[in-house]
C-alpha positions in Angstrom: -4.0 77.0 46.0 -3.6 80.0 48.4 -1.8 79.8 51.7 -5.0 80.7 53.5 -6.9 77.8 51.8 -4.1 75.3 52.5 -4.2 76.4 56.2 -8.0 75.9 56.3 -7.8 72.5 54.8 -5.1 71.4 57.1 -7.2 72.6 60.1 -10.2 70.7 58.9 -8.2 67.5 58.4 -6.8 67.9 61.9 -10.3 68.5 63.4 -11.6 65.4 61.6 -8.7 63.3 62.9 -9.1 64.3 66.6 -12.4 62.4 67.3 -11.0 59.3 65.7 -7.8 59.5 67.7 -9.7 60.2 70.9 -12.0 57.2 70.3 -9.0 55.0 69.7 -7.3 56.2 72.9 -10.5 55.2 74.9 -10.6 51.8 73.3 -12.1 49.6 74.6 -14.9 51.4 76.2 -17.6 48.7 75.7 -17.7 44.9 75.4 -16.0 43.2 72.5 -17.8 40.5 70.5 -15.7 37.5 69.5 -17.6 35.7 66.7 -16.9 32.1 66.3 -17.7 30.9 62.7 -18.5 27.4 63.9 -21.0 25.8 66.3 -20.5 25.4 70.1 -18.4 22.5 71.2 -15.9 22.5 68.3 -12.3 23.5 68.3 -12.8 27.1 67.5 -15.4 27.5 70.2 -13.3 25.8 72.8 -10.3 28.0 72.0 -12.4 31.2 71.8 -13.8 30.7 75.3 -10.3 30.0 76.7 -8.9 33.2 75.2 -11.9 35.4 75.8 -11.8 34.5 79.5 -8.4 36.0 79.8 -8.5 38.7 77.1 -11.4 40.6 78.7 -9.6 41.3 82.0 -6.4 42.1 80.1 -8.2 44.8 78.1 -10.4 46.0 81.0 -13.6 45.0 79.4 -15.8 41.9 78.6 -15.3 39.7 75.6 -18.5 38.0 74.5 -18.3 34.8 72.4 -21.0 34.5 69.8 -21.4 31.5 67.5 -22.4 32.2 63.9 -22.0 28.9 62.1 -22.6 27.8 58.6 -21.0 26.9 55.3 -17.6 25.8 56.7 -17.2 29.1 58.6 -18.2 31.3 55.7 -21.3 32.7 57.3 -19.7 34.1 60.4 -16.6 35.2 58.5 -18.7 37.2 56.0 -20.5 38.9 58.9 -17.2 40.0 60.4 -15.8 41.2 57.1 -18.7 43.7 57.0 -18.5 44.8 60.6 -17.3 48.2 61.6 -13.5 48.2 61.8 -13.4 49.7 65.3 -11.9 46.9 67.4 -15.2 45.8 68.8 -15.7 42.7 66.6 -13.2 39.8 66.4 -13.4 36.6 64.5 -12.3 33.1 65.3 -11.2 31.9 61.8 -9.6 28.7 60.7 -7.9 26.9 57.8 -11.4 26.3 56.5 -12.8 29.8 56.5 -9.6 31.5 55.7 -7.7 29.1 53.3 -9.9 26.4 51.9 -13.4 27.9 51.3 -12.2 30.4 48.7 -11.5 27.5 46.4 -14.7 25.6 47.1 -17.4 28.3 47.1 -17.5 30.3 43.8 -19.5 33.2 45.4 -17.7 33.6 48.7 -18.8 36.9 50.3 -15.3 37.9 51.4 -11.7 37.6 50.5 -9.9 35.5 53.1 -6.8 37.7 53.1 -7.8 41.3 52.1 -11.1 41.4 54.0 -9.5 41.0 57.3 -6.7 42.2 59.6 -4.8 39.3 61.1 -4.5 39.6 64.8 -2.9 36.3 65.9 -2.3 32.7 65.0 -3.6 30.8 68.0 -1.9 27.6 67.0 -1.7 24.6 64.7 -2.7 21.1 65.2 -3.1 17.9 63.2 -6.4 16.0 62.8 -6.7 12.4 63.8 -8.7 9.7 62.1 -11.0 8.0 64.5 -13.6 5.2 64.6 -15.8 3.9 67.3 -14.0 1.6 69.7 -15.6 -1.6 68.4 -15.1 -0.7 64.7 -13.6 -3.4 62.4 -11.2 -0.7 61.2 -8.1 -0.8 63.4 -5.5 0.8 61.0 -5.3 3.1 58.0 -4.4 0.0 56.0 -7.7 -1.6 57.0 -9.6 1.4 55.7 -7.6 1.4 52.4 -8.1 -2.3 51.9 -11.8 -2.0 52.5 -12.0 0.9 50.0 -10.1 -1.1 47.4 -12.6 -3.9 48.0 -15.4 -1.5 47.2 -16.9 -1.8 50.7 -19.3 1.1 51.4 -17.8 3.4 54.0 -18.8 6.8 55.5 -16.8 9.6 57.1 -18.3 12.5 59.0 -17.0 16.1 59.1 -17.8 19.4 60.8 -19.0 20.6 57.4 -18.1 21.1 53.8 -14.7 22.8 53.3 -13.5 22.1 56.8 -10.1 20.6 57.5 -11.9 17.3 58.5 -13.5 17.3 55.0 -10.2 18.0 53.1 -8.3 15.5 55.2 -10.7 12.9 53.9 -10.5 14.1 50.3 -6.7 14.0 50.5 -6.7 10.4 51.7 -9.2 9.5 48.9 -7.1 11.4 46.3 -3.8 9.7 47.3 -5.2 6.1 47.6 -7.9 6.1 44.9 -10.5 4.7 47.3 -14.0 6.0 47.8 -15.5 7.0 51.2 -18.8 8.8 51.3 -18.5 12.2 53.0 -21.2 13.1 55.5 -21.1 16.8 56.4 -22.5 17.9 59.7 -23.1 21.4 61.2 -20.1 21.2 63.5 -17.8 18.7 65.1 -20.0 17.9 68.2 -22.9 16.2 66.4 -20.6 14.6 63.9 -18.4 12.9 66.5 -21.4 11.8 68.5 -22.7 9.9 65.5 -19.3 8.3 65.0 -19.3 7.1 68.6 -22.9 5.9 68.1 -21.9 3.9 65.0 -24.1 5.9 62.6 -21.0 6.9 60.6 -17.9 4.7 60.2 -15.1 7.2 60.8 -14.1 10.8 61.0 -11.1 13.0 60.8 -11.3 15.6 63.6 -8.9 17.9 65.4 -7.0 16.5 68.4 -8.7 19.3 70.4 -12.2 17.7 70.0 -11.3 14.0 69.5 -8.6 13.8 72.2 -10.9 13.5 75.3 -13.0 10.8 73.6 -9.9 8.9 72.7 -8.7 9.1 76.3 -12.1 8.0 77.6 -12.0 4.9 75.3 -15.1 5.9 73.3 -13.1 6.4 70.2 -10.1 4.5 68.6 -7.4 6.6 67.0 -6.1 5.1 63.8 -3.6 7.8 62.7 -2.7 11.4 63.0 -2.2 13.7 60.0 1.0 15.4 61.2 4.4 14.5 59.6 5.6 12.8 62.8 3.9 11.2 65.7 2.6 13.3 68.6 4.3 13.3 72.0 0.9 13.0 73.7 -0.2 10.1 71.4 3.1 8.3 70.8 1.5 4.9 70.0 -0.7 6.4 67.3 1.0 6.3 63.9 0.9 9.0 61.2 -1.2 8.5 58.1 2.1 9.1 56.2 3.5 5.9 57.6 0.9 4.1 55.3 0.4 6.8 52.7 3.7 8.6 52.0 3.5 12.3 51.6 0.2 12.7 53.4 0.0 15.7 55.7 -2.7 17.9 57.0 -2.2 20.5 59.7 -5.3 22.5 60.8 -4.9 26.0 62.3 -6.9 28.5 64.3 -6.5 32.3 64.2 -8.1 35.5 65.3 -9.0 38.2 62.8 -10.5 41.7 62.8 -12.2 43.5 59.9 -9.9 45.1 57.4 -9.3 48.8 58.3 -9.2 48.2 62.1 -6.7 50.9 63.4 -3.2 49.6 63.6 -2.8 50.6 67.2 -5.8 48.4 68.1 -4.5 45.6 66.0 -1.2 45.7 67.7 -2.7 45.8 71.2 -4.9 42.8 70.5 -1.9 41.0 68.9 0.2 41.6 72.0 -2.4 40.7 74.5 -3.4 37.4 72.7 0.2 36.4 72.4 0.8 37.1 76.1 -2.2 34.8 76.9 -0.8 32.1 74.6 2.5 32.3 76.4 1.0 31.8 79.9 2.0 28.4 81.4 -1.5 27.2 82.1 -2.6 28.0 78.6 0.5 26.4 77.0 -0.2 23.3 79.1 -3.9 23.2 78.1 -3.0 23.6 74.4 -0.4 20.9 74.7 -2.9 18.5 76.2 -5.1 19.3 73.2 -2.3 18.4 70.8 -2.0 22.1 69.7 1.2 24.0 69.1 0.8 27.6 70.1 1.4 30.1 67.3 3.8 33.0 67.7 3.9 34.9 64.4 3.9 38.6 63.5 1.0 39.8 61.4 3.3 39.9 58.4 4.5 36.4 59.0 0.9 35.1 59.4 -0.2 36.8 56.2 2.6 35.1 54.3 1.6 31.8 55.9 -2.0 32.2 55.1 -1.4 33.0 51.4 0.7 29.9 51.1 -2.2 27.9 52.7 -4.7 29.3 50.2 -2.5 28.3 47.3 -1.9 24.8 48.8 -5.5 23.9 49.2 -6.5 25.5 45.9 -4.1 23.0 44.2 -5.8 20.0 46.0 -9.3 21.2 45.3 -8.5 21.5 41.6 -6.5 18.3 41.3 -9.1 16.2 43.2 -12.0 18.0 41.5 -13.6 18.5 44.8 -17.1 20.0 44.5 -19.6 21.3 47.1 -22.9 19.5 46.5 
């Protein structure tokens, strides 16, 4: 290749890079859409609105929360995986959409790891097994004994493949009992039916179930963390009755793969600043959530381990999506 041709190609490459760099320098110059892959009123939605309210002013723009629910978070996640990687589309993803679903749905329209750029781990939290206040089930042992006696029981969830669903499946797998799974389109309608007595019980996040426990509308039987929660010291862990049982849900923010590194880093930094604010930390603590402070690399390692963990349970328990 001649020196003249090399010079020309270098000039063309530089010219092509300038507009992209200029666009990145001006980011954000329009509103950002924060897609929540679950219905309004659930954990992901509550957290998205908390963060969006602060992230917009921090970036000098507006962050619009848009719910795109379906298939345990798969619908909204697939939409974001195909969005332009320009920093104007974010996703509120979870243990369901980004660790569990890949083992449950044979034709998932995205890869939970490679289709996305991890922005930040919002936090982790256990789920809690709840019943209506006047339920005959007062402990995990009551539930297990009823199951061994072949008593028909039902348990709601926010949908197939969610942490609520897998928490139930893990309990069934470890105890050998049967509880019929009733999937809903989100936590809000599911927990309403538990309170109304239409469904016997439900595993749900402390974010959603906590206020109903405090109000006395729900009875907390046990939490799925390895140790009792400081904000629910009188509620035992499932592991106290079923050794080795543990489920920790998590919430994170993603962008489409290929989003410029500088934008990823800015978003990561701003979100983590928000999570470190005293009022946000206090709000998360009241919700039973531990704020996440991981680098993108640390989160990717964590996520891969979660994918492998839940794949093992799905296979061992022969869990199928009907």
